[in-house]
C-alpha positions, 0 to 999 in steps of 0.5 A: 686699661686695655686702651692704655696697654694697647696704645702704649702712650708716652703720657697719660692724664688721669682724673681722680674721679673716674666712672669705673674705679679711680685714678689712683687705682688706674695709676697703680695698674699702669705701674704694674702693667696690669690689664684690669683693675678692681672697682675701688673708690675712696673719699680722701682729702685732696692732699692725701690724693696728691701725695699718693699719686706722686708716690706712685710716680705721677709727675704732676698733680693738678686741681682741675678747677684752678690749674687748667692753664698749668695743664696746657703748659705741661702738655706744651712741654711734653710736645717740645720734649718729644720733638727734641727726642725725635731729633736726637733719635734721628741724629743718633741714627745718622751717626750710627750709619756713618760710624758703621759704614766708615772705612776709618776706625772710629773709637769712643772712650770714657774719662778712664780711656775705656773703650765704649764704642768701636766700629767694624773697621777696627777688625781690619785695622787692628785685628780685634773684633768689636766685642773683644774691645768693648770695655777694654782700655784703649792702650790695648790697641797700642804697643806698650811704649805708647801706653802713657800717651794714650791715657787721658789726663 
């Protein structure tokens, strides 16, 4: 458990039968953030193990004697997902830098025309601080005569 806590991995692959305790107790400890576990062993049919592991948050339960190919495919899927997440994080960072350094006002709203994001240029152009506008209707930035034209729909 100490290694898992120190490394903080994105994926943990457990075996039900472990030298010190078992995979179910380890899964419980991971979910609770406990750094130690009690020695616990049990002899249950595989179906009960599977149900318990899935109940505790395991995404997959494989039989290592016949599902090895599935494990490889699952791992490939994780790698693809992590790469996509990295690209998304890079794109978000680029957007953040552009939005924060732009001299033009950038505003993001939702379907109800509620302001979700504004950059700091809003202070110079409209006189409001960023916190004052977040969660407010976009109509707040415009005179009442323009209000009907600022609503989406």
